[in-house]
C-alpha positions, 0 to 999 in steps of 0.5 A: 167721538160718538160711542152710541154704537157700543150699545148696539154692539152689546145688544147684538152680542147678547142676542147673537151669543144666546141664539147660538147657544140655543141652537147648539143646545137644542140640537144636542137634545133634539138628536137625543130625543130622535134617537130615543124615539127611534129605539122605541119604534124599533121595539114597537113601543110608543115614543114619549112626547115628553122628550119634546120638553127636553129638546125645546128647553135651550130655546128659552135663553134666546127669549131672555136675551131678547128681553135683555137686548130691549133693555140695553137699547133703552138704557141710559147707562154708558154705552161701553158698559152696555156693550161689555154687559152684552158680551158677558151676558151673551156668553153666560146665556150661551153656555147655559143653553149649551149645557142645558142641551147636553143635560137634556140629551142625557135625560132623553136617553135615560127616560127613553130607555127606562120610562122613569125619572122624568121629574128628576131629569127635568129638574136638572135641566132647570138648574142650568136654566137658572144660570140664564135667569140669574144672568137676565135678572142681574144684568137687567137690574144693572142696566 
């Protein structure tokens, strides 16, 4: 029986799950950024361009998944192991992106309202990024 297709399933899962999480996270943060800009414009104030960094933060998980997917397709490890790794890593990166989007949305709201604390908010966004980076590094090394 040819089990080579497990490798492709794993690669598809890691990329697909991560991309789905990135879309959900970027949507949450993007909606908050737009809402914050709207409030600024209604008050005849300039909206902060810094909010774009919050809205785009969840997209990096898709880049990490692409790197991991490339490694999976070239790995000599057991294809079933690769599939399982892809599913778990994809779920992890997806949850990281979704959580990052929620935290970034709160950062957009807080910074848009006060104009203060950007560094603190982006650090918290970065903490959720670390989950995806750890997932990438540890899964990459296991493959």
